C-alpha positions as CSV (number, residue, x, y, z in Angstrom):
1,Q,-46.8,-30.0,-41.2
2,G,-50.2,-31.6,-40.9
3,H,-52.8,-30.8,-43.5
4,A,-51.5,-27.3,-43.8
5,V,-49.2,-28.9,-46.4
6,L,-52.3,-29.2,-48.6
7,A,-52.6,-25.4,-48.9
8,V,-48.9,-25.2,-50.0
9,L,-49.5,-27.9,-52.6
10,A,-52.4,-25.8,-54.0
11,C,-50.2,-22.7,-54.7
12,E,-48.5,-22.0,-58.0
13,Q,-45.2,-20.8,-56.5
14,L,-43.4,-21.6,-53.3
15,V,-41.1,-19.3,-51.3
16,V,-39.6,-20.5,-48.0
17,H,-37.9,-19.1,-45.0
18,P,-34.3,-20.3,-44.5
19,Q,-35.4,-22.1,-41.4
20,A,-38.6,-23.5,-42.7
21,E,-39.5,-27.2,-43.1
22,L,-42.3,-28.8,-45.1
23,G,-43.8,-32.3,-44.7
24,A,-45.3,-34.8,-42.3
25,A,-48.7,-34.0,-43.7
26,G,-50.4,-37.1,-42.2
27,I,-48.9,-36.8,-38.7
28,A,-52.3,-36.3,-37.1
29,E,-54.0,-39.1,-39.1
30,P,-54.0,-42.5,-37.3
31,A,-55.2,-44.1,-40.5
32,L,-55.1,-42.5,-43.9
33,D,-58.5,-42.4,-45.7
34,P,-58.3,-43.0,-49.5
35,T,-60.2,-39.8,-50.1
36,V,-57.4,-37.8,-48.4
37,R,-54.8,-39.6,-50.5
38,R,-56.7,-38.9,-53.7
39,A,-57.0,-35.2,-52.7
40,Y,-53.2,-34.9,-52.2
41,A,-52.5,-36.7,-55.5
42,E,-55.0,-34.6,-57.5
43,I,-53.9,-31.2,-56.2
44,A,-50.2,-32.1,-56.5
45,D,-50.7,-33.3,-60.1
46,R,-52.7,-30.2,-61.0
47,R,-50.4,-27.6,-59.6
48,R,-47.1,-29.5,-59.9
49,T,-45.5,-27.2,-57.3
50,I,-44.6,-30.4,-55.4
51,P,-44.5,-33.6,-57.5
52,E,-47.2,-36.1,-56.7
53,P,-44.8,-38.8,-55.4
54,V,-43.2,-36.3,-53.0
55,A,-46.6,-35.2,-51.8
56,L,-47.7,-38.7,-51.1
57,A,-44.5,-39.5,-49.2
58,M,-45.1,-36.4,-47.1
59,L,-48.6,-37.7,-46.4
60,D,-47.9,-41.4,-45.7
61,P,-44.8,-42.2,-43.5
62,N,-44.8,-45.8,-45.0
63,V,-44.3,-44.4,-48.5
64,V,-40.8,-43.7,-49.7
65,C,-40.1,-41.3,-52.6
66,Y,-37.0,-41.6,-54.8
67,E,-35.2,-39.1,-57.0
68,V,-33.9,-41.1,-60.0
69,E,-31.7,-40.1,-62.9
70,L,-32.6,-41.9,-66.1
71,A,-30.5,-43.0,-69.0
72,D,-31.8,-40.2,-71.2
73,G,-30.5,-37.7,-68.7
74,S,-33.8,-36.7,-67.3
75,R,-34.7,-36.6,-63.6
76,R,-37.9,-37.9,-62.0
77,F,-39.5,-38.4,-58.6
78,V,-41.1,-41.8,-58.3
79,L,-42.5,-44.2,-55.7
80,E,-41.2,-47.7,-55.2
81,P,-43.6,-49.6,-57.6
82,E,-42.5,-47.3,-60.5
83,L,-38.9,-47.5,-59.4
84,K,-38.9,-51.3,-59.7
85,K,-40.3,-51.1,-63.2
86,L,-37.6,-48.6,-64.2
87,R,-35.0,-50.8,-62.8
88,A,-36.3,-53.7,-64.7
89,D,-36.2,-51.7,-67.9
90,G,-32.6,-50.7,-67.1
91,Q,-33.3,-47.0,-67.3
92,V,-32.1,-46.0,-63.8
93,I,-28.6,-44.6,-63.6
94,R,-28.8,-43.1,-60.1
95,E,-31.4,-43.2,-57.3
96,D,-31.7,-41.4,-54.0
97,A,-34.4,-41.9,-51.3
98,L,-35.9,-38.6,-50.0
99,G,-36.7,-40.2,-46.6
100,K,-36.7,-43.4,-44.6
101,P,-39.6,-46.0,-44.4
102,G,-41.8,-45.3,-41.3
103,T,-40.5,-41.7,-40.9
104,P,-42.6,-38.8,-42.1
105,L,-40.9,-37.0,-44.9
106,M,-39.7,-33.5,-43.9
107,L,-37.8,-31.2,-46.3
108,D,-35.9,-28.2,-45.1
109,A,-35.4,-24.9,-47.0
110,T,-32.2,-25.9,-48.6
111,A,-33.6,-29.2,-49.9
112,L,-36.8,-27.4,-51.1
113,E,-35.0,-24.7,-53.1
114,T,-31.4,-25.7,-53.8
115,R,-31.4,-29.5,-54.0
116,Y,-34.8,-30.3,-55.5
117,G,-36.0,-26.9,-56.9
118,F,-39.5,-27.1,-55.4
119,A,-39.2,-23.6,-54.0
120,A,-38.5,-20.6,-56.2
121,H,-36.7,-18.6,-53.5
122,Q,-35.7,-18.3,-49.9
123,A,-36.8,-15.2,-48.1
124,A,-35.8,-14.4,-44.5
125,S,-38.0,-11.3,-44.3
126,L,-40.9,-9.5,-45.9
127,A,-38.3,-7.4,-47.8
128,D,-36.6,-10.6,-49.2
129,L,-40.0,-11.9,-50.3
130,A,-40.9,-8.6,-52.0
131,G,-37.6,-8.5,-53.7
132,A,-37.9,-12.1,-54.9
133,L,-41.4,-11.4,-56.3
134,G,-40.5,-8.0,-57.7
135,V,-43.3,-6.2,-55.8
136,S,-43.7,-3.6,-53.1
137,P,-43.5,-4.8,-49.5
138,A,-46.6,-2.8,-48.8
139,L,-48.6,-5.0,-51.2
140,L,-47.8,-8.1,-49.2
141,R,-49.8,-7.0,-46.3
142,D,-53.3,-8.4,-45.9
143,D,-56.2,-6.5,-47.3
144,P,-57.8,-4.6,-44.4
145,S,-61.2,-4.6,-46.1
146,Q,-61.3,-8.4,-45.7
147,A,-60.5,-8.3,-41.9
148,R,-62.7,-8.2,-38.9
149,R,-64.7,-5.2,-37.7
150,W,-62.2,-2.7,-36.4
151,R,-62.4,-0.6,-33.3
152,A,-60.3,2.4,-34.2
153,V,-58.7,5.4,-32.5
154,R,-56.9,8.3,-34.0
155,L,-53.7,10.1,-32.9
156,S,-52.9,13.4,-34.6
157,L,-49.4,14.7,-34.5
158,T,-48.6,18.1,-36.0
159,G,-45.6,20.3,-35.8
160,I,-42.1,19.5,-34.7
161,L,-41.5,16.2,-32.9
162,D,-39.8,16.9,-29.6
163,S,-39.4,14.9,-26.5
164,G,-42.4,16.4,-24.7
165,K,-44.8,16.0,-27.6
166,V,-43.7,12.3,-28.2
167,K,-44.1,11.4,-24.5
168,R,-47.5,12.9,-24.4
169,A,-48.5,11.0,-27.5
170,I,-47.2,7.7,-26.1
171,R,-49.0,8.4,-22.8
172,R,-52.3,9.1,-24.7
173,I,-52.0,5.8,-26.6
174,E,-51.3,3.8,-23.4
175,T,-54.3,5.5,-21.7
176,V,-56.6,4.5,-24.6
177,Q,-55.4,0.9,-24.4
178,Q,-56.0,0.8,-20.6
179,N,-59.5,2.4,-20.8
180,D,-60.7,0.3,-23.8
181,R,-59.0,-3.1,-24.4
182,R,-61.2,-3.6,-27.5
183,V,-59.3,-1.0,-29.5
184,D,-57.3,-2.8,-32.1
185,L,-56.6,-0.2,-34.8
186,L,-54.5,3.0,-34.4
187,F,-54.5,5.7,-37.1
188,V,-51.4,8.0,-36.7
189,V,-52.2,11.2,-38.7
190,L,-48.8,12.9,-39.2
191,D,-47.9,16.3,-40.4
192,S,-44.4,17.3,-39.2
193,P,-41.4,19.1,-40.6
194,G,-39.0,17.0,-38.6
195,G,-37.8,17.2,-35.0
196,E,-35.4,15.7,-32.5
197,P,-33.9,12.4,-33.6
198,A,-34.2,10.8,-30.2
199,A,-37.9,11.7,-29.9
200,A,-38.8,10.5,-33.4
201,L,-37.0,7.2,-32.9
202,E,-38.7,6.7,-29.5
203,L,-42.1,7.1,-31.1
204,A,-41.1,4.8,-34.0
205,H,-39.9,2.0,-31.8
206,F,-43.0,2.3,-29.6
207,L,-45.2,2.0,-32.7
208,V,-43.4,-1.0,-34.2
209,R,-43.7,-3.0,-31.0
210,Q,-47.5,-2.6,-30.8
211,S,-48.5,-6.3,-31.0
212,K,-52.1,-5.7,-30.0
213,L,-52.7,-2.7,-32.3
214,R,-52.6,-2.5,-36.0
215,T,-50.9,0.8,-36.7
216,V,-51.7,2.8,-39.8
217,A,-49.8,6.0,-40.6
218,V,-51.4,8.7,-42.8
219,V,-49.2,11.6,-44.0
220,T,-51.4,14.4,-45.1
221,H,-48.8,17.1,-45.9
222,E,-45.3,16.3,-44.8
223,A,-43.1,14.0,-42.7
224,R,-39.7,15.4,-43.3
225,S,-36.3,14.1,-42.1
226,V,-36.7,12.0,-38.9
227,A,-40.5,12.5,-38.8
228,A,-40.7,9.9,-41.6
229,L,-39.4,7.2,-39.3
230,P,-42.6,6.9,-37.1
231,A,-44.6,6.7,-40.4
232,I,-42.3,3.9,-41.7
233,A,-42.6,2.1,-38.4
234,C,-46.4,1.6,-38.7
235,D,-47.8,-1.6,-40.2
236,E,-49.1,0.4,-43.2
237,L,-48.4,3.9,-44.6
238,Y,-50.8,5.9,-46.7
239,V,-49.9,9.3,-48.2
240,T,-51.6,12.0,-50.2
241,E,-50.2,12.5,-53.7
242,D,-48.4,15.8,-52.9
243,A,-47.2,14.8,-49.4
244,V,-43.5,14.9,-48.8
245,L,-41.5,12.2,-47.1
246,G,-37.9,12.7,-45.9
247,G,-35.4,15.2,-47.1
248,D,-34.0,18.1,-45.1
249,G,-36.1,19.0,-42.0
250,S,-36.4,21.6,-39.4
251,V,-33.4,20.2,-37.4
252,A,-30.0,19.9,-39.2
253,L,-28.3,16.6,-38.3
254,S,-24.6,16.1,-37.8
255,Q,-22.6,13.1,-39.1
256,R,-22.4,11.7,-35.6
257,E,-26.1,11.9,-35.2
258,L,-26.7,10.3,-38.5
259,G,-24.4,7.4,-37.5
260,D,-26.4,6.9,-34.3
261,I,-29.6,7.1,-36.2
262,R,-28.5,4.5,-38.7
263,E,-28.1,1.8,-36.0
264,S,-31.6,2.5,-34.7
265,V,-33.1,2.5,-38.3
266,Q,-31.5,-0.9,-38.9
267,E,-33.1,-2.3,-35.8
268,L,-36.4,-0.7,-36.8
269,A,-36.2,-2.2,-40.3
270,E,-35.4,-5.6,-38.9
271,L,-38.5,-5.5,-36.7
272,R,-40.6,-4.4,-39.7
273,E,-39.0,-7.0,-41.9
274,I,-38.0,-4.4,-44.5
275,D,-34.8,-3.1,-46.0
276,W,-33.3,-0.2,-44.1
277,S,-31.5,1.7,-46.9
278,L,-34.5,3.7,-48.1
279,P,-35.8,4.7,-44.7
280,M,-32.3,5.8,-43.8
281,A,-32.0,7.7,-47.0
282,L,-35.1,9.7,-46.0
283,V,-33.2,11.0,-43.0
284,D,-29.8,11.2,-44.8
285,P,-30.4,12.2,-48.4
286,K,-26.7,11.9,-49.1
287,L,-26.7,8.1,-48.6
288,P,-26.3,6.4,-52.0
289,V,-29.1,4.0,-52.6
290,Y,-29.4,1.9,-55.8
291,R,-32.0,-0.3,-57.4
292,F,-30.7,-3.9,-57.3
293,E,-32.2,-6.6,-59.6
294,R,-31.9,-10.3,-59.2
295,V,-29.4,-11.8,-61.7
296,N,-31.3,-15.0,-62.4
297,G,-35.0,-14.3,-62.0
298,V,-37.5,-11.7,-61.2
299,G,-37.1,-9.3,-58.3
300,Q,-35.8,-5.9,-57.2
301,R,-34.7,-4.2,-54.0
302,Y,-33.5,-0.7,-53.1
303,L,-30.2,-1.0,-51.1
304,C,-27.1,0.9,-50.3
305,D,-23.8,-0.9,-50.8
306,E,-23.4,-1.7,-47.1
307,E,-26.8,-3.4,-46.9
308,H,-26.1,-5.2,-50.2
309,R,-22.8,-6.7,-48.8
310,R,-24.7,-8.0,-45.8
311,L,-27.1,-10.1,-47.9
312,P,-26.8,-13.9,-47.6
313,E,-26.0,-14.1,-51.3
314,P,-25.0,-10.6,-52.6
315,G,-23.8,-12.1,-55.9
316,D,-27.4,-12.9,-56.8
317,W,-28.2,-9.1,-57.0
318,R,-26.9,-6.7,-59.7
319,R,-26.7,-3.0,-59.0
320,G,-28.7,-0.7,-61.2
321,A,-29.6,3.0,-61.3
322,A,-29.2,5.2,-58.3
323,I,-32.3,6.4,-56.3
324,D,-32.0,10.1,-55.6
325,I,-34.0,11.2,-52.5
326,G,-32.6,14.7,-52.5
327,E,-32.9,17.5,-50.0
328,E,-36.6,18.1,-50.9
329,G,-37.6,14.5,-50.1
330,I,-39.9,12.4,-52.2
331,T,-43.6,12.8,-53.0
332,G,-46.3,10.5,-51.9
333,E,-46.7,9.1,-55.4
334,R,-43.1,8.2,-55.6
335,A,-43.1,6.7,-52.1
336,V,-45.7,4.2,-53.4
337,R,-43.6,3.4,-56.4
338,L,-40.6,2.7,-54.2
339,G,-42.7,0.5,-51.9
340,L,-42.5,2.7,-48.8
341,A,-46.2,3.5,-48.9
342,R,-49.2,1.2,-49.7
343,Q,-51.1,3.7,-51.8
344,T,-52.0,7.4,-52.2
345,V,-55.3,8.8,-50.8
346,R,-57.1,12.1,-51.0
347,S,-57.6,12.4,-47.3
348,F,-57.8,10.6,-44.0
349,S,-61.4,9.7,-44.7
350,D,-60.3,7.5,-47.6
351,V,-58.1,5.4,-45.4
352,A,-60.7,5.0,-42.7
353,E,-63.3,3.9,-45.2
354,R,-60.7,1.4,-46.6
355,F,-60.7,-0.3,-43.2
356,G,-64.5,-0.2,-43.1
357,V,-64.6,2.5,-40.4
358,D,-66.7,5.6,-40.4
359,P,-64.3,8.5,-40.0
360,R,-66.9,10.5,-38.1
361,K,-67.1,7.8,-35.4
362,I,-63.3,7.5,-34.8
363,S,-62.4,8.9,-31.4
364,E,-59.3,11.0,-30.9
365,A,-56.6,10.0,-28.5
366,K,-56.4,13.3,-26.5
367,G,-54.6,14.6,-23.6
368,Q,-55.5,17.8,-21.7
369,W,-57.9,19.7,-23.9
370,L,-56.3,23.2,-23.3
371,V,-52.8,22.0,-24.1
372,E,-54.0,20.1,-27.2
373,T,-56.0,23.1,-28.5
374,V,-53.2,25.6,-28.0
375,Q,-50.7,23.1,-29.6
376,T,-52.9,22.5,-32.6
377,L,-53.8,26.2,-33.2
378,G,-50.2,27.2,-32.5
379,A,-49.0,25.2,-35.5
380,Q,-51.2,27.3,-37.8
381,P,-49.2,30.3,-39.3
382,W,-52.3,32.5,-39.4
383,L,-52.7,32.3,-35.6
384,A,-49.1,33.4,-35.0
385,R,-49.5,36.4,-37.3
386,T,-52.8,37.3,-35.6
387,L,-51.4,37.1,-32.1
388,L,-48.4,39.2,-33.0
389,F,-50.5,41.8,-34.8
390,I,-52.8,42.2,-31.8
391,A,-49.9,42.2,-29.3
392,F,-48.0,44.9,-31.1
393,F,-51.1,47.0,-31.8
394,A,-52.1,46.8,-28.2
395,L,-48.6,47.6,-27.1
396,I,-48.4,50.7,-29.2
397,S,-51.9,51.8,-28.0
398,E,-50.7,51.4,-24.4
399,A,-47.6,53.3,-25.0
400,S,-49.6,56.3,-26.5
401,S,-51.7,56.7,-23.4
402,P,-50.7,57.4,-19.8
403,G,-50.8,54.6,-17.1
404,L,-51.5,50.9,-17.6
405,G,-54.8,49.9,-19.1
406,I,-56.6,47.1,-20.9
407,A,-54.4,47.5,-24.0
408,G,-51.3,46.5,-22.1
409,F,-53.1,43.5,-20.6
410,V,-54.2,42.3,-24.0
411,S,-50.7,42.8,-25.4
412,A,-49.2,40.7,-22.6
413,V,-51.7,37.9,-23.0
414,C,-51.1,37.7,-26.8
415,F,-47.4,37.5,-26.3
416,L,-47.8,34.8,-23.7
417,L,-50.0,32.8,-26.0
418,F,-47.6,33.2,-28.9
419,F,-44.6,31.9,-26.8
420,W,-46.7,29.2,-25.1
421,A,-47.8,27.8,-28.5
422,A,-44.3,28.0,-29.8
423,F,-43.0,26.1,-26.7
424,L,-45.6,23.4,-27.1
425,N,-44.7,23.0,-30.8
426,G,-41.0,22.7,-29.9
427,T,-39.8,26.0,-31.6
428,A,-39.3,28.1,-28.6
429,G,-37.2,27.7,-25.4
430,W,-35.7,29.8,-22.7
431,L,-33.4,31.6,-25.1
432,E,-36.4,33.2,-26.9
433,V,-38.1,34.2,-23.7
434,I,-34.9,35.8,-22.3
435,L,-34.3,37.7,-25.5
436,F,-37.9,39.0,-25.5
437,L,-37.9,40.1,-21.9
438,G,-34.4,41.6,-22.2
439,G,-35.5,43.5,-25.3
440,L,-38.5,45.0,-23.4
441,I,-36.3,46.0,-20.5
442,F,-33.8,47.7,-22.7
443,L,-36.5,49.6,-24.6
444,A,-38.2,50.7,-21.3
445,A,-34.8,51.9,-20.1
446,E,-34.2,53.9,-23.3
447,V,-37.7,55.5,-23.0
448,F,-37.9,56.2,-19.3
449,L,-34.3,56.4,-18.0
450,I,-31.9,57.3,-20.8
451,P,-32.7,60.3,-23.1
452,G,-32.5,59.9,-26.9
453,F,-32.5,56.7,-28.8
454,G,-29.1,55.0,-28.6
455,V,-27.6,51.6,-28.0
456,F,-30.2,50.4,-25.5
457,G,-33.1,51.3,-27.8
458,I,-31.5,49.8,-30.9
459,G,-30.3,46.7,-29.0
460,G,-33.6,46.2,-27.3
461,A,-35.5,46.4,-30.7
462,V,-33.1,43.9,-32.2
463,M,-33.4,41.5,-29.3
464,L,-37.2,41.8,-29.5
465,L,-37.4,41.0,-33.2
466,A,-34.8,38.2,-32.8
467,S,-36.9,36.5,-30.1
468,L,-40.0,36.5,-32.3
469,V,-38.1,35.1,-35.4
470,L,-36.4,32.4,-33.3
471,A,-39.7,31.4,-31.7
472,A,-41.0,30.5,-35.1
473,Q,-38.2,28.1,-35.9
474,T,-36.0,25.4,-34.2
475,F,-32.6,26.7,-35.3
476,I,-30.5,29.8,-34.9
477,V,-28.4,29.6,-38.1
478,P,-29.9,27.8,-41.2
479,H,-27.9,24.8,-42.4
480,N,-30.0,23.5,-45.3
481,S,-32.4,24.6,-48.0
482,Y,-35.4,23.7,-45.9
483,Q,-34.2,25.8,-42.9
484,L,-33.6,28.7,-45.3
485,R,-37.2,28.6,-46.4
486,I,-38.3,28.5,-42.8
487,L,-36.1,31.5,-41.9
488,A,-37.7,33.4,-44.8
489,R,-41.1,32.4,-43.5
490,S,-40.2,33.5,-39.9
491,L,-39.0,36.9,-41.2
492,W,-42.1,37.3,-43.3
493,L,-44.2,36.4,-40.2
494,V,-42.7,39.3,-38.1
495,A,-42.7,41.7,-41.1
496,A,-46.3,41.0,-41.9
497,A,-47.3,41.5,-38.3
498,G,-45.4,44.8,-38.2
499,C,-46.9,46.1,-41.5
500,G,-50.3,45.0,-40.2
501,V,-49.8,47.1,-37.1
502,L,-48.8,50.2,-39.0
503,G,-51.7,49.8,-41.4
504,G,-54.0,49.2,-38.5
505,I,-52.9,52.4,-36.7
506,W,-53.5,54.4,-39.9
507,V,-57.0,52.9,-40.4
508,V,-57.9,53.5,-36.8
509,S,-56.7,57.1,-36.7
510,R,-58.6,57.9,-39.9
511,Y,-61.8,56.0,-39.6
512,L,-62.4,54.8,-36.0
513,H,-64.3,58.0,-35.1
514,R,-66.8,57.3,-37.9
515,I,-67.9,54.0,-36.5
516,P,-71.0,54.4,-34.3
517,V,-70.1,52.1,-31.5
518,L,-66.3,52.6,-31.5
519,S,-66.4,56.4,-32.0
520,R,-66.4,56.8,-28.2
521,L,-62.9,55.3,-28.0
522,M,-61.3,58.4,-29.5
523,L,-62.1,62.1,-30.1
524,S,-63.3,63.2,-33.5
525,P,-60.8,65.4,-35.5
526,P,-61.7,69.1,-35.6
527,S,-63.4,70.8,-38.5
528,E,-61.4,73.1,-40.8
529,E,-62.6,76.2,-39.1
530,Q,-61.9,74.8,-35.6
531,A,-58.5,73.7,-36.8
532,E,-57.7,77.2,-38.1
533,I,-58.7,78.9,-34.8
534,Q,-56.7,76.3,-32.8
535,Q,-53.7,77.0,-35.1
536,Q,-53.9,80.7,-34.5
537,R,-54.1,80.2,-30.8
538,E,-51.0,78.0,-30.8
539,L,-48.9,80.5,-32.8
540,P,-46.1,82.3,-30.9
541,V,-46.6,86.0,-29.9
542,S,-46.0,88.4,-32.8
543,Y,-44.5,91.9,-32.2
544,Q,-44.4,93.1,-35.8
545,H,-46.9,95.9,-35.0
546,L,-44.2,97.6,-32.8
547,I,-41.8,98.4,-35.6
548,G,-41.3,102.2,-35.8
549,R,-42.9,102.9,-32.4
550,T,-41.2,104.7,-29.6
551,G,-41.4,103.6,-26.0
552,V,-39.6,103.9,-22.6
553,A,-37.1,101.5,-21.2
554,I,-38.4,100.5,-17.7
555,T,-35.2,98.5,-17.0
556,P,-31.6,99.1,-18.0
557,L,-30.9,97.4,-21.4
558,V,-27.6,95.5,-21.0
559,P,-28.4,94.8,-23.9
560,G,-31.6,92.9,-22.9
561,G,-34.3,94.3,-20.8
562,K,-37.9,95.5,-20.9
563,A,-39.6,98.5,-22.5
564,E,-43.1,100.0,-22.3
565,F,-45.0,100.9,-25.4
566,G,-48.2,102.5,-24.2
567,E,-49.9,99.9,-22.0
568,E,-47.9,97.0,-23.5
569,T,-44.7,95.8,-21.8
570,V,-42.4,93.6,-23.9
571,P,-38.9,92.2,-23.6
572,V,-36.4,94.1,-25.9
573,I,-32.8,93.9,-26.9
574,S,-30.6,96.9,-27.5
575,E,-29.0,96.9,-30.9
576,G,-25.5,97.6,-29.5
577,D,-25.2,100.4,-26.9
578,L,-26.3,100.1,-23.2
579,I,-29.4,102.2,-22.6
580,E,-30.3,103.5,-19.1
581,K,-33.6,103.1,-17.4
582,G,-36.2,105.8,-18.4
583,S,-34.5,106.5,-21.7
584,K,-36.7,106.6,-24.9
585,V,-36.2,103.7,-27.3
586,L,-37.2,103.1,-30.9
587,V,-38.1,99.7,-32.4
588,V,-36.1,99.2,-35.5
589,D,-36.7,95.5,-36.2
590,V,-38.5,92.3,-34.9
591,V,-36.9,88.9,-35.4
592,G,-39.4,86.2,-34.2
593,P,-40.0,86.9,-30.5
594,K,-37.0,89.4,-30.3
595,V,-37.7,93.1,-30.4
596,I,-34.6,95.1,-31.5
597,V,-34.4,98.7,-30.2
598,V,-32.1,101.7,-30.3
599,A,-31.9,104.9,-28.2
600,A,-34.4,107.5,-29.6
601,E,-33.2,111.0,-30.3
């Protein structure tokens, strides 16, 4: 009401909310100026969205507008002077007053659309409006480049979304708001393979309820499964062209969990004024979603059958082709076409510049720097491989030398960092730690307590490897294609670290002594001459020179004993007969260290 009506008259098309009312334009005017009256008449006549007589009746409570049906079958809106002339000419078949004299004319949504046809559509939400106009809901947001000067902060979320990570993120946002109340723009930079449904929904509902912050999500690589929900919950979503939204994620969801998630997604979509079918299909790719087109007019929406049945007028929409999200999710480019994202970008800097903010001056919403650093680095595959390589290499070095030294300490630190990073990223828990410690205990028992290499050794090695594989993923048994790929990556991670250790040992043993500084860490290998002398020294005693010689038994040979050959005393074995002490013996053969003798004649 008031002169805001003038802006409506100036538009080419009118879409109204089911509870909207339009009229009483002159309610704040004690006396109407002729200039104001002319302005309403000219704009209404030029646009013809609202007929001029109706517009004047909305402006002046003393003016009554009539809808008349003429003899030629046409319908017109006229004021009282023209109505009198039409009556006199006998052209009026039916007449209805739109209001009462002295009362400002107010028309509700039903009158504007259904009865008089001034409004093209009714739209209860942004999704209804986008469907009526046949455009993406993202395009109906105001242009950020035309807004005020923003004071922005950035929240980066990488890795699996678990309860701890989400609570830390929410706490960081609340801390920023408390410390600087001028902050009015929040960039959520998301790169996640999925996570816990409860944690993702908690973050999504927190973001959608931010009335003092404009929230903008930027997906740089992936937001799979439930990780897509916080991105959808933001006021705007920007994606890179090859980014992935939805599909199977790191956590496989049961049908019961999907049912609980659907209720939360519906509530989330209602708060965002969007349809809930596509966001739910990102989490549950098996949910059938179709493209619905308006039967009479322009407009399209993406709905499942359940949401279609809940529409106020489901008969106005005709079901078309199915929209296949698939286990692999959808690309950023397709997300824009489906209206989930506003547009594709090359990087976060493009989004920041769109809002008129220098990306270099955007502060990061941070928590404890050590935790944040370990968590960010821990999400990088190269760091996990490096830590495992160093840990195993140092462990083998420690095992090859007596006592406990710096190599054992380095190995322990690397293993601790590996599991800590995995814990912060939500891929490791107590199971992995128990398996790892149990494996080390069993291996130590096999080496130091139980001879050989049996059940304890094999079991300990399996437990050790299993702990490292499980620490790189959130599941034990894969249930979807994405988890199968993650399992292959985890196995490759451990295998690459093991191969690196073996290769490192070979390189070190062969070339370390040649490096000037590091040569002191190990002895140089002997030369060929030194090696030959050493080999001769290490050969067993040879008695081949005694064959055919005669000596004296200095002990009884029963059949073993000792005999003296000149000044040399050697152990001998009688070939068969017992030989008394002092008897002469003859060496007939030498087999290794055994000297075979017989009684000499």
